[in-house]
Structure formats: structure tokens, C-alpha cells
C-alpha positions as CSV (number, residue, x, y, z in Angstrom):
1,X,32.2,29.4,24.5
2,X,29.9,28.7,21.8
3,X,28.7,31.3,19.3
4,X,25.1,31.8,19.0
5,X,25.6,30.6,15.2
6,X,27.3,27.0,17.0
7,X,24.0,26.8,19.5
8,X,21.0,27.0,16.6
9,X,23.0,25.2,14.7
10,X,23.4,22.0,17.6
11,X,19.6,22.7,18.5
12,X,18.6,21.9,14.7
13,X,21.1,19.0,14.8
14,X,19.1,17.5,17.5
15,X,16.1,18.2,16.3
16,X,16.8,15.9,13.4
17,X,17.9,13.5,15.7
18,X,15.0,13.4,17.2
19,X,13.1,13.3,13.9
20,X,15.1,10.4,13.2
21,X,14.1,8.2,16.4
22,X,11.8,5.3,15.7
23,X,8.8,5.7,17.8
24,X,7.9,2.1,18.7
25,X,11.6,2.3,19.9
26,X,10.8,5.4,22.5
27,X,7.9,3.8,23.4
28,X,9.3,-0.1,24.0
29,X,7.2,-1.6,21.6
30,X,8.4,-4.1,18.5
31,X,7.1,-2.8,14.8
32,X,3.5,-3.2,14.2
33,X,1.9,-2.9,17.2
34,X,-2.0,-3.0,18.1
35,X,-3.0,0.5,18.1
36,X,-4.2,-0.5,21.9
37,X,-1.0,-1.5,22.5
38,X,0.1,2.1,21.4
39,X,-1.9,3.6,23.8
40,X,-1.1,1.3,27.1
41,X,2.8,2.0,26.2
42,X,2.2,5.6,25.8
43,X,0.4,5.9,29.3
44,X,2.8,4.2,31.3
45,X,5.6,5.7,30.4
46,X,4.3,8.6,30.8
47,X,3.4,7.3,34.4
48,X,7.3,6.9,34.3
49,X,8.2,10.0,32.9
50,X,5.9,12.7,33.9
51,X,6.2,16.5,32.0
52,X,6.6,17.5,35.8
53,X,10.2,15.5,36.1
54,X,11.7,14.7,32.7
55,X,10.3,17.6,30.7
56,X,12.5,16.5,27.4
57,X,11.5,12.9,27.6
58,X,7.8,13.5,28.1
59,X,8.3,15.5,24.6
60,X,9.9,12.4,23.3
61,X,7.0,10.5,24.3
62,X,4.5,12.5,23.1
63,X,6.0,13.3,19.3
64,X,6.0,8.9,19.0
65,X,2.4,8.8,20.5
66,X,1.6,12.0,18.0
67,X,3.6,9.6,15.1
68,X,1.4,6.1,15.8
69,X,-1.7,7.2,17.9
70,X,-3.8,6.9,14.4
71,X,-4.1,4.0,11.2
72,X,-2.9,6.9,9.2
73,X,0.1,8.3,10.7
74,X,1.2,4.7,11.9
75,X,0.9,3.5,8.2
76,X,3.6,6.8,7.0
77,X,5.9,6.1,10.4
78,X,5.8,2.2,8.9
79,X,6.3,3.3,5.9
80,X,9.5,6.2,6.8
81,X,11.1,3.6,9.0
82,X,10.7,1.2,6.1
83,X,12.5,3.3,3.9
84,X,14.0,6.4,5.3
85,X,14.6,9.7,3.1
86,X,18.0,9.7,1.5
87,X,20.6,11.9,3.5
88,X,20.6,15.9,2.4
89,X,23.9,16.4,-0.1
90,X,24.1,20.3,-1.4
91,X,24.6,20.0,-4.6
92,X,28.2,21.5,-5.7
93,X,28.3,21.8,-9.7
94,X,25.5,24.8,-9.7
95,X,26.5,28.2,-11.3
96,X,27.1,31.0,-9.7
97,X,23.7,34.0,-9.6
98,X,23.9,36.3,-11.5
99,X,23.2,39.5,-9.6
100,X,24.3,41.9,-11.6
101,X,21.6,41.9,-14.3
102,X,21.0,44.6,-16.8
103,X,18.3,44.3,-19.0
104,X,20.5,44.4,-22.1
105,X,22.4,41.4,-20.7
106,X,19.4,38.6,-21.9
107,X,20.8,39.6,-25.8
108,X,24.7,38.8,-24.7
109,X,24.2,35.3,-22.8
110,X,21.8,35.0,-25.5
111,X,24.6,35.2,-28.3
112,X,27.1,33.4,-26.0
113,X,25.3,29.9,-25.1
114,X,23.2,29.8,-28.9
115,X,24.4,30.2,-32.9
116,X,22.6,33.9,-32.3
117,X,26.7,34.9,-32.3
118,X,27.3,33.5,-36.4
119,X,24.2,35.0,-37.4
120,X,24.5,38.1,-39.1
121,X,22.1,40.6,-38.2
122,X,22.9,44.1,-40.3
123,X,20.9,43.0,-43.4
124,X,17.5,43.0,-41.2
125,X,18.1,47.0,-40.3
126,X,17.3,49.8,-42.5
127,X,19.0,52.9,-42.1
128,X,15.5,55.0,-41.1
129,X,15.8,58.6,-43.6
130,X,14.3,61.3,-42.5
């Protein structure tokens, strides 16, 4: 049986895969189609896959149409298809966060990472006469 973490990861991956699908491909068009052709293809696909019969396909068709229905959205989709974002690569060389930070630690860290450790501060302080 799958755990809930696996199910949520699978759902997330399926959403990512849906976002990477070419909206022109879903509507059965070639890239650079006119807005009228996009609208006609959308209604033809909706007749072919109505939401009552195949809700998952209808969601994809609707998302593809939303990505292409206005000139601004169409331009951004074309740009995304031309230059897709790079794959996510987590950074591995980051230092561990300091979780047990104390207010006096800044001086210790400053001495460790600068030349403060080499300076002699004793002559800067005078004894207090009471």
C-alpha cells in the first residue's frame, strides 16, 4: 500500500507533468495557430471529451485553452515552449543553519570569520575605579 506521502508526491509530480504539456498538442494544433483556430479546436475537443464523460481530459483541455485564449497568454505560452525553465537542482553545498543561536554568538562568529581574533582589545578597556 502507498503511504500518504507517496500519494501526495505522485499528485505533485502529475501536476508538474501537466504543466509541462504543450497546450497546442492537447488541442491538436500546430504552434502559432490563430486565436480563432484555437477557439474552434477547443470547442471540438470539448464535444469529443465532455466533462461528464471524461473529467480529467476536460480539465487538460480547459487548461490548454486558458493558456492560449488571449494574445498575452498565448505569447507567454509560446515563450515558455521556446525557452522552458531549467530543471530544479537542489543546492548541496549550503551550510547547516544555526538553530541554537545565542545573542553572544555573533562575536564568536565574527572572530572566527574575520581578523577580529588577531586584534587585542584589552588596552581598549580600563578598569573602573569605584
